[in-house]
C-alpha positions in Angstrom: 4.9 -13.0 11.0 7.2 -10.6 9.2 8.9 -12.2 6.2 12.2 -10.3 6.2 15.3 -10.8 4.1 17.2 -7.7 3.1 13.9 -6.0 2.7 10.3 -6.7 3.3 7.0 -4.9 3.1 4.2 -5.5 5.4 0.9 -4.1 4.3 0.2 -1.0 6.1 -3.6 -0.8 5.6 -6.0 1.6 7.1 -8.8 -0.3 8.8 -11.4 1.1 11.1 -13.3 -1.5 13.0 -16.2 -0.2 15.1 -18.1 -3.1 16.5 -21.6 -2.5 17.8 -24.6 -4.6 18.3 -25.8 -7.7 16.5 -24.5 -7.5 13.0 -24.0 -9.3 9.7 -20.6 -9.1 8.2 -20.5 -7.5 4.7 -16.8 -7.0 3.7 -15.2 -5.8 0.5 -15.7 -7.6 -2.8 -12.7 -8.4 -4.9 -11.2 -5.1 -6.0 -7.8 -3.5 -6.4 -9.2 -0.2 -5.3 -9.2 1.0 -1.8 -12.4 0.0 0.0 -14.0 0.5 3.4 -15.1 -2.8 4.9 -18.1 -2.4 7.1 -20.3 -4.6 9.2 -23.9 -3.5 9.0 -26.6 -3.7 11.6 -30.0 -4.6 10.2 -32.6 -2.8 12.3 -36.0 -1.5 11.7 -35.1 1.6 13.7 -32.1 2.7 11.6 -34.5 4.5 9.2 -36.3 6.8 11.6 -35.2 9.9 13.5 -36.1 9.9 17.2 -36.8 12.9 19.4 -33.5 14.4 20.6 -32.9 14.5 24.3 -31.4 17.5 26.0 -28.2 17.7 23.9 -25.5 20.5 24.1 -25.2 22.6 21.0 -21.7 21.1 20.5 -21.1 17.5 21.5 -17.7 16.9 23.1 -16.3 13.3 22.9 -13.1 12.1 24.6 -10.7 10.1 22.5 -7.5 8.2 23.1 -5.0 7.2 20.4 -3.4 3.8 21.1 -0.3 3.6 18.9 0.6 -0.1 18.5 4.2 -0.3 17.3 7.4 -2.2 17.0 9.3 1.0 16.9 9.3 1.5 13.1 7.5 3.9 10.8 4.1 3.3 12.4 5.5 4.9 15.6 4.1 8.3 14.7 4.7 11.6 16.4 2.3 13.5 18.6 2.2 16.2 15.8 0.6 13.6 13.4 -2.0 12.7 16.0 -2.9 16.4 16.6 -3.0 17.0 12.8 -5.5 14.1 12.4 -7.6 15.5 15.2 -7.5 18.9 13.6 -8.8 17.5 10.3 -11.5 15.5 12.1 -12.7 18.5 14.1 -12.8 20.8 11.1 -14.9 18.4 9.2 -17.3 17.7 12.0 -17.8 21.5 12.6 -18.1 22.6 9.0 -14.9 24.6 9.3 -12.9 22.7 6.6 -11.5 25.3 4.2 -12.4 23.3 1.1 -16.2 23.9 1.5 -15.7 26.5 -1.1 -15.2 23.6 -3.6 -18.7 22.1 -2.9 -20.7 22.1 -6.2 -23.3 24.9 -6.0 -26.4 22.5 -6.1 -25.1 20.7 -3.0 -24.3 23.9 -1.0 -27.9 24.3 0.2 -27.9 20.8 1.8 -24.6 21.1 3.7 -24.9 20.3 7.4 -22.9 21.0 10.5 -22.6 18.0 12.9 -21.2 20.3 15.7 -19.2 17.4 17.2 -15.8 18.0 18.8 -13.3 15.3 19.6 -10.8 16.0 22.4 -7.8 14.0 23.6 -8.5 12.6 27.0 -6.6 14.2 29.9 -7.4 11.7 32.6 -6.8 8.0 32.1 -8.9 5.2 33.6 -6.8 5.1 36.8 -7.3 8.8 37.4 -3.8 9.8 36.3 -2.8 12.6 34.0 -2.5 11.7 30.3 -2.1 13.4 27.0 -4.5 11.0 25.3 -1.8 9.1 23.5 -0.9 5.6 24.6 2.1 3.9 23.0 2.2 0.1 23.2 5.0 -2.1 21.8 3.3 -5.2 20.3 3.4 -7.4 17.2 -0.3 -6.8 16.8 0.7 -3.6 14.9 1.2 -6.0 12.0 -2.2 -7.6 12.2 -3.4 -11.0 13.5 -1.8 -13.4 11.1 -4.5 -13.3 8.5 -7.3 -14.3 10.8 -8.9 -10.8 10.8 -9.5 -11.3 14.5 -9.1 -7.6 15.4 -11.2 -7.9 18.5 -7.9 -8.8 20.3 -7.2 -5.1 20.4 -10.2 -4.5 22.6 -9.4 -7.3 25.0 -5.7 -6.4 25.3 -5.3 -2.6 25.1 -8.7 -0.9 25.4 -9.6 1.8 27.8 -13.2 1.7 29.0 -15.1 2.0 25.7 -18.1 3.4 27.5 -16.0 6.4 28.5 -13.5 6.9 25.7 -13.4 6.5 21.9 -10.5 4.2 21.5 -8.6 4.8 18.2 -5.8 2.2 17.4 -3.0 3.4 15.1 -1.3 0.4 13.5 1.1 -0.7 10.8 -1.4 -3.0 9.2 -4.7 -4.7 10.0 -5.4 -7.9 8.1 -8.8 -8.9 6.7 -9.7 -12.5 5.7 -11.5 -11.0 2.7 -9.4 -8.2 1.3 -5.9 -7.0 1.6 -6.8 -3.7 0.0 -9.2 -2.9 2.8 -8.9 0.7 4.0 -11.7 0.7 6.4 -14.1 -1.4 8.4 -17.0 -0.6 10.7 -20.0 -1.9 12.5 -22.6 0.8 11.9 -24.9 1.5 14.9 -28.6 2.0 14.7 -30.4 4.9 16.4 -31.5 2.5 19.1 -31.0 -1.2 20.0 -32.1 -3.5 22.7 -29.3 -6.0 21.8 -26.3 -6.2 24.1 -23.0 -6.1 22.3 -20.0 -8.1 23.6 -17.6 -5.6 25.2 -14.7 -6.9 23.0 -16.4 -5.8 19.8 -16.1 -2.1 20.1 -12.7 -1.2 18.5 -11.6 1.6 16.1 -8.3 1.1 14.2 -6.5 3.2 11.7 -3.2 2.7 9.7 -0.5 5.3 10.4 -0.2 6.1 6.7 -3.9 7.0 6.2 -4.3 8.9 9.5 -3.8 12.2 7.8 -4.7 11.2 4.2 -7.9 11.9 2.2 -10.3 12.4 5.0 -10.2 8.7 5.9 -10.6 9.4 9.6 -13.6 11.6 8.9 -15.2 8.9 6.6 -14.8 6.2 9.3 -16.0 8.4 12.1 -19.1 8.9 9.9 -19.6 5.1 10.0 -19.0 5.2 13.8 -21.9 7.6 14.2 -24.3 5.6 12.0 -23.8 6.6 8.4 -23.8 4.3 5.4 -22.0 4.9 2.1 -24.2 6.9 -0.3 -24.9 3.7 -2.4 -26.0 1.8 0.7 -24.7 -1.4 2.2 -21.6 -3.0 0.8 -18.2 -1.6 -0.2 -18.5 -1.7 -4.0 -22.2 -1.1 -4.9 -23.8 -2.3 -8.2 -27.2 -0.8 -8.6 -29.3 2.4 -8.2 -31.9 0.7 -6.0 -30.4 0.7 -2.6 -29.1 3.8 -0.9 -28.2 5.1 2.6 -31.7 6.0 3.7 -30.8 9.7 3.9 -33.2 11.8 1.9 -30.8 14.5 0.8 -27.9 12.4 -0.4 -28.6 11.5 -4.1 -28.6 7.9 -5.2 -25.5 6.5 -6.9 -24.6 3.1 -8.3 -21.4 2.7 -6.4 -18.2 4.4 -5.1 -16.3 7.0 -7.0 -12.5 7.4 -7.0 -10.0 10.2 -7.7 -12.0 13.4 -8.1 -14.7 13.4 -10.9 -15.9 16.4 -12.7 -19.4 17.8 -11.7 -21.9 16.6 -12.7 -21.0 12.9 -12.5 -24.1 10.8 -13.1 -24.3 7.1 -12.3 -28.0 6.7 -11.8 -30.8 8.0 -14.1 -33.4 10.5 -12.9 -30.8 12.1 -10.5 -30.6 15.7 -11.6 -27.2 16.7 -10.2 -25.6 13.3 -10.3 -23.5 11.6 -7.5 -22.5 13.6 -4.5 -19.0 12.4 -5.0 -17.7 15.1 -2.6 -19.6 13.6 0.3 -17.3 12.4 3.2 -18.9 8.9 2.8 -17.7 8.4 -0.8 -14.2 7.3 -1.7 -12.9 10.2 -3.7 -10.0 12.5 -2.9 -12.1 15.6 -2.9 -14.6 14.9 -0.2 -15.7 18.0 1.8 -19.2 17.8 3.3 -21.9 16.0 5.3 -25.5 16.8 4.4 -28.1 18.1 6.9 -29.9 14.7 6.7 -26.6 12.9 7.6 -26.1 15.4 10.5 -29.6 14.6 11.8 -29.0 10.9 11.7 -25.5 11.1 13.4 -26.8 13.3 16.2 -29.8 11.0 16.7 -27.4 8.0 17.1 -25.3 9.9 19.5 -28.3 11.0 21.5 -30.3 7.8 21.8 -28.0 4.9 21.1 -27.1 3.4 24.5 -23.5 2.7 23.4 -23.0 6.2 22.0 -25.0 8.5 24.3 -22.7 8.1 27.4 -19.4 9.6 26.1 -20.5 13.3 25.7 -22.3 13.7 29.1 -21.0 16.4 31.4 -20.2 13.7 34.0 -18.1 11.7 31.5 -16.4 14.8 30.1 -15.3 15.7 33.7 -14.2 12.2 34.4 -12.0 12.0 31.3 -10.7 15.6 31.7 -12.0 17.1 28.5 -14.4 19.6 30.0 -11.6 22.0 31.0 -8.3 23.0 29.4 -6.1 21.1 31.9 -2.3 21.9 32.0 0.3 19.5 30.6 1.3 16.5 32.7 4.2 17.4 35.0 6.2 14.3 34.1 9.7 13.7 32.7 9.6 12.6 29.0 9.9 9.1 27.7 12.2 8.9 24.7 11.1 7.1 21.6 11.2 7.5 17.9 10.0 6.1 14.6 11.7 5.8 11.2 11.7 4.5 7.7 8.8 3.9 5.3 6.0 1.5 4.5 8.4 -0.9 2.7 10.9 -0.9 5.5 13.5 -0.4 2.7 16.3 1.9 3.8 19.0 2.2 1.2 22.5 3.5 1.4 23.1 7.0 0.0 19.3 7.7 0.2 17.5 9.9 2.8 16.1 8.1 5.8 13.4 10.0 7.8 13.3 9.9 11.6 10.6 11.3 13.9 10.4 11.8 17.6 7.6 9.7 19.2 8.1 10.7 22.8 5.7 10.9 25.7 5.2 13.9 28.1 6.2 16.7 25.8 10.0 17.0 25.7 11.3 20.5 24.7 14.8 19.5 23.7 16.1 16.7 21.4 19.6 15.4 20.7 20.1 12.7 18.1 23.3 10.7 17.3 23.5 8.8 14.0 26.3 6.3 13.8 27.8 6.6 10.3 25.2 9.1 9.3 25.3 12.5 7.6 24.7 14.5 9.7 26.1 12.7 12.7 24.0 14.7 15.2 20.8 16.7 15.1 18.6 18.7 17.4 15.5 18.6 15.1 12.3 16.7 15.9 12.2 15.2 12.4 15.7 14.8 10.9 16.6 13.3 7.6 19.9 11.4 7.4 22.0 9.7 4.7 24.0 6.6 5.5 26.8 6.0 2.9 27.5 2.5 4.2 25.3 -0.6 4.5 24.7 -2.7 7.7 23.5 -1.9 11.1 23.8 1.7 12.5 23.2 2.7 16.1 20.7 5.6 16.5 20.4 7.4 19.9 17.9 10.0 20.9 18.1 11.9 24.2 15.2 14.2 25.2 14.5 16.4 28.2 12.0 18.8 29.7 11.7 20.7 33.0 11.0 17.5 34.9 13.8 15.2 33.6 15.3 13.5 30.7 15.4 10.1 29.0 17.5 8.3 26.3 16.7 5.5 23.8 18.9 3.7 21.2 17.9 1.4 18.3 19.9 -0.4 15.6 18.7 0.4 12.1 19.7 -1.7 9.1 20.7 0.1 5.9 20.5 -2.0 2.7 22.6 -1.6 -0.5 22.1 1.6 -2.5 19.6 1.4 -5.3 21.1 -0.1 -8.4 20.6 1.3 -11.9 20.3 -1.1 -14.9 22.8 -0.4 -17.7 21.7 0.8 -21.0 20.5 -2.7 -22.0 17.6 -2.3 -19.6 17.1 -6.0 -18.8 16.5 -8.0 -15.6 17.4 -11.6 -16.3 17.8 -12.8 -12.6 21.1 -14.4 -13.5 23.1 -12.4 -10.8 22.1 -13.7 -7.4 23.6 -10.8 -5.4 21.6 -8.3 -7.5 18.4 -10.4 -7.3 18.4 -10.8 -3.6 18.4 -7.0 -3.2 15.1 -6.6 -5.1 12.5 -4.9 -2.9 9.9 -7.6 -1.8 6.3 -6.7 -1.1 4.7 -9.4 1.0 1.1 -9.2 2.4 1.1 -12.5 4.2 1.8 -14.2 0.9 4.7 -16.3 -0.2 7.9 -14.5 -1.1 9.4 -14.3 -4.6 12.8 -15.9 -4.9 15.4 -16.8 -7.5 15.2 -20.3 -8.8 17.4 -22.4 -11.2 14.6 -25.0 -11.7 13.3 -23.2 -14.8 13.9 -20.2 -17.0 13.0 -18.9 -20.4 16.6 -18.2 -21.1 19.8 -18.4 -19.1 19.9 -20.4 -16.0 17.5 -18.6 -13.6 14.1 -16.9 -13.2 12.0 -15.5 -10.4 9.5 -17.9 -8.7 6.4 -17.8 -6.5 4.1 -20.7 -5.6 1.1 -18.5 -6.3 -1.2 -20.1 -3.7 -0.8 -17.9 -0.7 -3.8 -15.7 0.0 -3.2 -11.9 0.0 -0.4 -10.5 -2.0 3.2 -11.2 -3.0 5.3 -8.9 -5.2 8.6 -7.4 -6.0 10.1 -4.3 -7.6 13.0 -4.2 -10.1 16.0 -2.0 -9.7 15.9 1.4 -11.5 15.3 1.8 -15.2 16.3 5.1 -16.7 13.9 6.0 -19.4 16.3 8.6 -20.6 18.0 5.6 -22.3 14.9 5.0 -24.4 13.0 6.6 -27.3 10.2 9.0 -26.5 7.5 6.9 -28.2 6.9 3.3 -28.9 8.5 2.0 -25.7 7.4 -1.4 -24.3 7.8 -3.3 -21.1 8.3 -6.9 -22.1 8.6 -10.0 -19.8 8.3 -13.7 -20.0 5.9 -15.6 -17.7 4.9 -19.2 -17.0 1.9 -20.1 -14.8 0.7 -23.6 -14.1 -2.9 -24.2 -12.9 -5.0 -27.2 -12.1 -8.2 -27.7 -14.1 -10.4 -27.8 -10.9 -10.8 -25.5 -8.0 -11.8 -21.9 -7.5 -9.5 -18.8 -7.7 -9.6 -15.1 -7.7 -6.2 -13.9 -8.6 -4.2 -11.7 -10.9 -0.9 -9.9 -11.6 -0.7 -6.1 -11.3 2.2 -4.6 -13.2 3.0 -1.0 -12.4 5.7 1.7 -12.5 6.7 3.8 -9.5 9.3 6.4 -8.8 12.5 5.3 -7.1 12.7 5.9 -3.3 8.9 6.2 -3.0 8.1 3.3 -0.6 4.7 4.2 0.9 1.6 2.1 0.5 -0.2 4.0 -2.2 2.9 4.1 -4.4 3.8 0.5 -3.9 0.3 -0.8 -4.8 -0.7 2.0 -7.3 -4.0 2.4 -5.5 -6.2 5.2 -6.5 -4.3 8.4 -5.9 -4.3 11.5 -7.9 -0.7 12.4 -7.2 0.3 9.7 -9.8 3.6 8.6 -8.3 2.8 5.2 -9.6 0.3 3.6 -12.0 -0.5 0.2 -13.6 0.8 -0.4 -17.1 -2.5 -2.0 -18.2 -6.0 -0.6 -18.3 -7.6 -3.4 -16.3 -7.1 -3.7 -12.5 -4.8 -6.7 -13.1 -3.8 -9.3 -15.7 -6.0 -12.3 -14.9 -4.7 -15.7 -14.2 -6.5 -17.0 -17.3 -4.6 -14.5 -19.4 -1.3 -15.6 -17.9 -1.8 -19.4 -17.7 0.6 -21.4 -19.8 0.0 -24.9 -18.6 -2.7 -27.1 -17.0 -1.3 -29.5 -14.3 -2.2 -31.0 -11.0 1.4 -31.3 -9.8 4.1 -28.8 -9.0 4.8 -26.9 -12.2 8.3 -26.6 -13.6 7.9 -25.2 -17.1 9.9 -26.3 -20.1 11.0 -23.7 -22.7 7.7 -24.1 -24.6 5.5 -23.4 -21.6 6.2 -19.7 -21.4 4.4 -16.7 -22.9 5.7 -13.2 -23.6 3.7 -10.2 -22.2 4.1 -6.8 -23.8 2.8 -3.6 -22.2 3.0 -0.1 -23.5 4.9 2.6 -21.6 3.1 6.0 -21.8 5.0 8.5 -24.0 4.5 11.0 -21.2 6.4 8.9 -18.7 10.0 10.1 -18.3 12.9 9.8 -15.9 13.7 7.0 -13.6 11.2 4.3 -12.6 11.0 0.9 -10.9 8.6 -1.7 -12.2 6.5 -3.7 -9.8 5.0 -7.2 -10.2 2.2 -7.8 -7.6 0.6 -11.2 -7.6 -2.7 -11.0 -5.7 -4.7 -14.0 -4.6 -7.9 -13.0 -2.9 -9.1 -16.4 -1.7 -7.4 -19.5 -0.3 -6.7 -22.0 -3.1 -4.5 -24.9 -4.2 -5.2 -24.3 -7.9 -1.9 -22.6 -8.7 1.1 -24.9 -9.2 3.9 -22.4 -9.8 4.5 -18.9 -11.2 7.7 -17.8 -12.9 8.9 -14.5 -14.4 12.0 -14.0 -16.5 13.7 -11.5 -18.8 12.0 -8.2 -17.8 13.2 -5.6 -20.3 12.3 -2.3 -21.7 12.5 -2.1 -25.5 13.2 1.0 -27.6 16.6 1.8 -26.1 18.3 4.5 -28.1 21.4 5.3 -26.1 22.8 8.4 -27.8 26.4 7.2 -27.8 25.6 3.8 -29.2 27.2 3.2 -32.6 26.2 0.3 -34.8 29.2 -1.3 -36.5 29.7 -3.6 -39.5 32.9 -4.9 -38.2 33.2 -8.7 -38.4 31.3 -10.6 -35.7 30.4 -14.2 -36.3 28.4 -16.9 -34.6 29.6 -20.4 -35.4 28.8 -23.0 -36.5 26.1 -21.4 -38.6 23.7 -23.0 -39.3 23.7 -25.0 -36.0 21.6 -27.7 -34.5 22.4 -27.3 -30.8 25.3 -25.1 -29.8 27.0 -22.0 -31.0 30.0 -19.8 -30.0 31.0 -16.3 -30.7 34.1 -14.9 -32.6 34.5 -11.9 -30.4 36.4 -8.9 -31.7 39.8 -8.5 -30.0 39.2 -5.0 -28.7 36.0 -6.0 -26.8 36.2 -5.6 -23.0 34.3 -8.5 -21.6 33.8 -6.7 -18.3 31.6 -4.2 -20.1 30.0 -6.6 -22.7 26.6 -8.2 -22.9 25.1 -10.6 -25.4 21.4 -11.0 -26.2 19.7 -13.3 -28.7 16.2 -12.6 -30.0 13.8 -14.5 -32.2 12.2 -12.8 -35.2 9.3 -11.7 -33.0 11.6 -9.7 -30.9 11.4 -12.1 -27.9 14.5 -12.4 -25.8 15.7 -16.0 -25.6 19.2 -15.6 -24.2 20.9 -12.9 -22.1 24.5 -13.2 -21.0 27.0 -10.8 -19.5 30.8 -10.7 -19.0 32.6 -14.0 -19.1 29.2 -15.8 -19.6 29.5 -14.8 -23.2 32.6 -17.1 -23.7 32.2 -20.8 -24.6 29.5 -22.8 -26.2 25.9 -21.5 -25.8 23.3 -24.3 -25.6 20.2 -23.5 -27.8 19.1 -27.1 -28.3 15.8 -26.4 -26.5 14.8 -23.6 -28.9 12.6 -24.1 -32.0 14.0 -24.0 -35.5 14.4 -20.6 -37.1 16.5 -17.5 -37.6 17.8 -15.6 -34.5 19.4 -12.2 -34.1 22.4 -12.0 -31.8 23.5 -8.6 -30.4 26.8 -8.0 -28.7 27.0 -4.7 -26.9 30.0 -3.0 -25.3 30.7 0.6 -24.3 28.1 2.0 -26.6 28.9 -0.2 -29.6 26.5 -2.8 -31.1 27.6 -5.8 -33.1 24.9 -7.9 -34.8 24.9 -11.3 -36.4 22.2 -13.7 -37.7 22.1 -17.4 -36.7 20.1 -20.2 -38.3 19.0 -23.0 -36.0 17.9 -26.2 -37.8 17.6 -29.7 -36.3 
């Protein structure tokens, strides 16, 4: 199911799916923000606290991490698992260091769940285990858009009445939302309904395992908690809530980290408890006492949750004692790369050991790499050359050794645009090396069927559900003025008059060499390594539409529009620009989407010199074609020609020998055009009158 050329991106989306009891599915509404898809149980008993049985002061629950992998970046190290477990246990024991940041009015309702999660030490067959189970399977990339995540339970689960099974994956697909970062069936305190055994599964994306308390949030769902705004992932009123008395009402989720107080509902004195683990912010740090009561009630009485922490089960799974490490020789394995699976020459590539049975020595060999060898657990290597490189890891401990080798593909190094800052898609070799982002959508590709200027543009059918996108090469904003800069591009979109759709185009900037999920999608993250260039979530399809048609759309020169977006004055340095087309529902409404002439205006290269030397376009006026009288000292190898209309819209872009010969402008409308010839910092300008 991977759509791989030189590069590809498969969505690596955190999804927790905890399936308990008879439920109604309530998944995420259309949103570009991270959401947590949950499936809710509607039960009369979810709103009452029962008498607790004889429960230990600290509840100990055995967990196993199943790492589903194809050997890439999702093949995480044991250290990452242990770090995630540390975060989880700190949060569920009120030991997280950021409790000092809890707003003072909320301090007095802070609760301590007193729940500890321990890696299982005995597997279902009675053998020694470290609680980490590595499985090579394509299911790490989801289930092909069906959202049928129950396959994990049937294929890979350890007895879910004895262990909490946590699946670490590359991506879990949802039929409703590719931005989903979580999903859960939330259990009631009690239930007489029997749940199919293949509906109790808990999954998490490798990238979010250690990020923003996501594992804590989803474990809260697993133990019966709703979002503070009640059912649903988005929320839209102040009527529903989570049925917990000490969590204030709020209208919906919060993102980033709001300032206190943040009030979304009237008559709530202290506003939203945006720092609650069950909100979506990046500064969550507490459960309330009421939430703790509810969780412990669920774990005490619920028949699918009160069996894991018993002394008998703790002994059976080996978590009641501090058992020694397994006396076994190591199994060599490693992960590498990034979310985009884009590994470029002359850039650092990260590797991590992903071995079983605790090796104590590591020896890496990197064919064609710098360094060529390493003894580190997590080396970083630069490959000067493109192509496949053989990577070998040998590990050992007291009981033996093991070796594994993999071939890793290195793509061409990142290209920088010249000072003219334009992507016209005319060079096929350069275009095919653009980074593609493909979330089960149709890939973008160069086409010569239509263009705003020149011979080619970038095309996507537009109809595939989920997301399809691409990133430009590198623009250096040092070549531009500080203020007044614009990102400009031409677009053509054909749509039929009938049918439903929920789609849009997100245009964003990101830093070069950042290829993780939050940077590629510009999702809510306060680190601001990427950000949309528009205030809305996305440019809507109605905004972008240029033609109505019921057949395959191939635009003529008059069926394009120019989009102009402001670049923040504070943004400096090198960036890549991303174009992400998101289609949230299946549809046949879209008939073709084209993008051409991506450019950044406001270039002020310091060594550019305008010249008044003779430079003519002839014949002038013209009705169809023109040619250039090029100065004799111009080097064509370093020359570029661009023609603009009086609105500043680029209509022709040529480089090198393409400048020579007759230029066909018969498809353009009558008017005056500005021609610029640039070479080695010099600019020559001429006006041309087109009249038919």
